[in-house]
N, C-alpha and C positions, 0 to 999 in steps of 0.2 A: 286562731282558733278558740271559743271562749262556750264552755261546759256551765251548766249551773244543775245541782240536782235537790228535788224536791220529794221529803218521804212524808206519808200523809200515816198518820195513826195515834191515837190518842195515848195508845200501849205506852210508844216510844216518849211522849211526852210526861206522862207519869213516870216515869222509871219503871216500869214495870220488866219492858227489854231492852236492850241494846243495838242502838241502829249499826248493823256492820255493815250495812247494804252500802250506804253512801262511801264507805272505805276502799270494800270493791270494787267497786265502779267506778272511782276516783283513780284508784290504782289502775286497771285497762283502760279508762281513758288515756291517762298521763303514757301509755305505753305507747298509743296510736301518732304520742302527738296533738292531745286535747288537751286545754289547762281547763279546771274546775275551777270556777271564779269565788260561786259560794254554794254553799250547802243547806238544804232550811228542812225543820220538822212542820209540819200545819195536822191541826187539827179535824178531826173526820168533820166537817161541815163547810158546805155548799161555798158561804161568800169569802172564807178563807183558804179556803183550795185555790179558787178564781183569781182571789188579791195575788196570791203567790204564783201563779201563771201568768199573769199580767206583767206584776214586777219582774219576774224572768225574762219576759219577753223583748225586755228594754236592755237587757244587761245582757243577753247569751245568745249563739247560733247551735244550741242544743242545748234541749231540756229535757232532762230524765225524769218519770216520776217513780216511783214507787209503792204500793199498797192500795186499798183499796178494791181489788177486784174482786173479792169473791163475794158469794150468793148472797150476801144477807144485807137488809135493812142496810144496815151502817154503811155497808161500801159501795161509795156516792161517784168514784171516779170519774166510771163511763158518762154518769148524766152531767157533770162538771164538763167532762169533757164536752160533749153534744152543745152544751151552752157557750163555752167557748169558743166553737169553731162553728156553732149556728148550723148545726149539724141532729141526725135524729137516731136512734139504735133502728139496725134493719139483722135481720137471722143472717149468720153467714155459717154454710151449710156445712165447709170443712171443717169449722170448730166443733161443729155441733156434731159431726162425725167423729170426730177424735175424744169429746168427751164421752158418745156414748163407749167408745171402744176400751175407754180407762176404766169404765164402769165394767162394760164385761167382762176384761181381762185378772183386774186388779184393786176392783173393790166390791165386800161381800154385801153391803146395803145396798137397794134396789137406788134405779136412777130417781128423780124429782124432776117438778116442773122448774124450782128456785137453780137445780143444777143446769139443766135445758136451758136457761135463761142466760148460761153465761155465756152459750153463743150470737146473745144480741151485743154486735158492738157497734160503736158508731160508723156512717157511710161511707164517711171518709179516710178511715181508717185502715190500713196496711197494715193483718193479721200475721203477727210472729206465732211461729208453732213453738209453744212448752208442751214440752214430751214427757214434761215429768207432773203435770197438771192438770185442772178443767181451765185456769183464767188465762185468755191468750194474751200475749204482749201485743200492742199496736205501734206504728209508723205513723205520723204524720207530720208533714210537708207544709208549712205556708209560709211565703212571702221570704224563702230561700233558708227559713229556717225548721230543724228537724225538732218534732215533739216525740217523745216517745214514755211510752207508759210501760211497765212493767210489774208482777203478782210482788207481793213483799217478802212471801216465801221464801230465804236464803235458795236454796238450794235450787229451786227453780227459777230465781230470776238469776243467777250464776250462767245456769248452760243455758239461758238466753242470751244474756248476754255476751259470752263467750259464740254460741252457734250463729245468732241472728245478728244481734245489734253492732258488733266490733265490727262485723264484715261488712255492714252494710254501710257503719260511719267510713270504712276505709274506701269504696266505692265513690261513694256519693262526695263526702270533701275533700280538698286538697291543706292536707296539715302541714306541718313543721316539721323537725324532727326534735324531742327532748332528751335529752342523753344524762342519765344519774350513775354517779358511782359512789359507795358509801363505803366509807372507812371505819372499821372498827378497833376500838381503842379500849385501855385496861388499864384502873391503876392510876390514873391523877381525874380531878373535878375539872366540869365543863370552865371554869373561869380561868384553871392555871392555863388550860388548854389556850382559850382565848389570849391569852395574855403570852403565852410563847409563838404562837403563829398570827399576829397581830400586824407583822410586815409583809409575812407571804400575804395572809386574806387582803390586803390593801393594796394587790399587786395584781389582781384578780379580773381581767378582762370584762366588759362590762356585760356577755353574754355568758359569764357564771358566775353562780350565788354559791352561797356556803350557808345551810342550817347545822345546826350544833343539836343534838338529838340524846340528852345523856338520857339511863334507864338501868336504876337498881344497878349500881356498879359499873357500866358501861357508860362512854358516850361515842356516838354516832355520827361522824362527820360525812357531811352529803353535800355534795358536788353537784347539784344541776346545770347542764346549758345548755340552750337553746337557739336555734336556729337552722339554717336550711341542707347546711354540710356535714354531712355528717361525719364522715372522715376529719373532717378540719376540725369538729367537738373533740371527736375522740382525744385527739392527738392533743390539744391543749389541754384536756383532762387529765393524761397520763403524763402532761409534764410535769404538771401543777402537782399530783401524786408523790412523783419524784423528787420533787423538791422539800415536799412535807418530810418525806421519810428521813431527809437531812436533818431535818429541823426535833422529831419527837417519832424517832423509828422505833427508838425503843420501849413504848408503852402501842404500838400498832401490831394487832393479834388476828390481821387480815382484813379481808374485803367481805360485803354482805350483799349477794346479787337482789336481783329482784325476789327469788327463790326466799322463802322463812329458812331458819337454820336448821330444823329438823329434817326441810328435804335437800338441801345441802347436803347432809350427815346421809340420809339415806339413798342418794346417787353415789356418795363414796363407797359405804359401803355395801353397794350393788356391784362397783367397781370391779372391785375386789371380792366378790362374792362372798361376805365376809357376814357372820351374822353377830348379836349382840341380844343382852339380857340386864334388867337393872335391879338392886336391892337398896330400896330408900328407909330412909327411916325419917328425918325433919321434912325433907320435900312428901311426906304421904302419896306418892302415888302421882306426881305432877311429870316427871321425867315418862312415865312409863303412857300417860295422856299425851305427852307430844310423842315419841315413841313410834306408838300406835296411830296416830293420826294418819300421816301419807298414804296413800293409793298402794296398795299393794306389799305395805306394812311387814306382812305374814313369811313375807320372802326373804328377813333379815332381824324383823325384833321376835322372840321367843318365847319371853315373859317378863313378868316384875314378882320381886318377894320386896310389899310394904310388910318392914320389922318397924312397925312404929313401939313396940312393946318387946323390952330386951327377953320375956322369953321367948317373941317370938324367932330373934335374933339365933337364942340358942337351939330351940327347937327344932328349925326349920332351914335355916341357912348354916347351922351344927355350929355357930363361933363358939369357941371354948369357953366356960363359967369362967375357966382362971384369967384366961386373958381377957376378960371383960374386968374381973374384979382386979387385977396389974395394972391396966392399966384405963380402968372406964370405957361404957358405953361412946363417947365422943372421943375421939382419940384416932392417931395414927394409924396404930393398928389395928382397930377393928376396924375400921374404913378398908383398911387393905384384906383383911379378911373377908367380909359383908363380897367387896367386889371377887375376889379368887373364886370363894363359896358360893354362888351364885354361877357365875361362869359356868363352872362346874356341874350345878344342880342342871342349867338348861344347855348345858354340852355347845354353850356357844362361841364363839373365837374372842371377844371383846365383854366387858361388862361395866357399869358403874353405877357406884355404891354413893350415898349421904350418907352421914351424922353429924348431928350439931343438935345446939339449944337454939330454939328460934324463939322461945319466952313465950309468955311474960313468967314462968318458973322453972325452974333448970331439970327439973324433972329426976331421969335417973344416974344424972354426970352432976359431977359439982363445976365443969366446965363456965366459964366463963354467959352467959346470954350472948348471939349472937357468933358466938363458936362455932365452925363448921368444916368439917373434914370432908374430903371429895377422895372416893377410891378408882382407880383403873385399871384393870387386867384386861390385859393385853397378851395375843399368843407367845409372848415369851419374856414378860415383865408384869408386874404388878408394884404399883404406886401409891403416894397420899400426897394430900396436900393441906396444909392447915389455912384458914383464912377464916378473919374476924370482919362478920356483916352488921355489924350495928346493935343497937338494942330495938328496932320496930319489929315486931313479927314475919309480918306482910311482906315487907323489903327483905330483911333475912331470910326469906325461904325461897323471893325470886330473883336476887343475889345466885342464891345456892344453885337453882334450876340454870340461869344463863353461865353460871359459869362451870357449872357441867357441863353444859354442851358445846360451849367455847373448847374445853380441854377435851374431850372427845374427839370434837371433828379435829382440833391439831393432831391428836395422838394417831388417826385415819388419815393427814396429809403426810404425814413424815410414814406412814407408809405406801403412799403412793408413790413416794418418791425411791423406793426401793424395788418396787414391784412392776416385776417386767412385763 
C-alpha cells in the first residue's frame, strides 16, 4: 500500500514556513501500515497542481493533498480537483451549517460570502468534517485509489487525519504491518557504531531494515520490519535488539517510542504523581517549551526561571554570590544550586538546570565554549554532570536540551523501579 503527499503553497517554496504537515501525515500513515513513497511541494498554480496529481496517480494508491482550501482567490485546490475529476462545485448544506455555526459561536467578525463559498465542494467528494475550521476535508475515490484533500492549517489537518482519514483508510484498504523499534545511543558517532555492528546488520532477514539517525550528540538506530504477521515481526526485532545489547550495550540509553521524549516524560511524571520545574541559562527556555507542550502539562510542570544573566541567578534563584565567585556561573556547583533552588521555589518533586557557554563569546565565565553543566534535583538527591558539546552555538544548545531530557527520563525510570 503506497501513499504520496502533496503540499500546496508558495509560502513553503519560498521558505516562509516549514512543511510540518507532511511529517505528521507520514507518521500517522506508517502506524497503520501505509508506506509514503514520495512527498512533493507545489506552487499555487493550476497546471503545477494538476501535473502533481497525474504523476501521483501513477505512483500511489493513496494521494493526500494539503493546502489551498481557504476562501481567497489564491486557494485553487477545489478548482483543480474539479478539473482532475471532470466535476463541478455544488453547495454542501452540512458544510454550510457548520461554517455558520463556527461564525456564530467563535468568530467575532460577520460571516461573508467568501466564507459561505467554502461550502461549495466538488459533487464527487465526500465531505470530511473539519471541527476546528471552515475548510472541509474531501475524500474522492477513483480507479481503486483514494484522493484526500485537507486544509493546510496544522491543527485542523491533524484533527481530520486522526478523526476522519485514518479510520476511513483502515476501513477501506487492506494493509500490511509496519513495525518500528528505535534504539537510543549516546557517546559514540554514527560511523564508529556502524563499524562495530556491521556483522550484526549484515545478518538481518530481508523484511527488516536499519536506519541511522544522528542528531546532536546522540544516534538513534531504527529497525523497521514489514510483513503480515505482527507477532513474528515483534519476535524478530526483539531478538536482534537482544544481540545488539551484547555488542554496544554500554552506549544504549533506552528506546524511543512513537511518542516524543517530552510525552514519555510526562507519562512517567503522571505515573508517580510527581511535578517538575526548570532553571535554564544556556538553553534559554527551550526545556520549558518542551515541558509545556504536551496536553495536560499543568498537571506536572509548574514553571521555569530562564536565568540567562548572572544577576537573575542571584536575585531570583537565590544562588549565593560567593558560590558563583568561587566556582563561576558555569560549574557543577552552580548547576546543582540552580536545580535545588528552582525545585524549592516552585515546590516540585524534580527540577532540571542548565548552565554553560554556548558561544560565540564566553560571557560571565572563563569555561571553554561548549562546556555545559546539567543539574538534576530529585526528591532525595541533587547532582550535576559536565559535558563538552563542541563549538557551534546551535549544536551546543541542542545537545544540552537532548541530554537534559535523557537525564531526567533516566532519573524517572529509576524512580519507577522503586515505585509501589
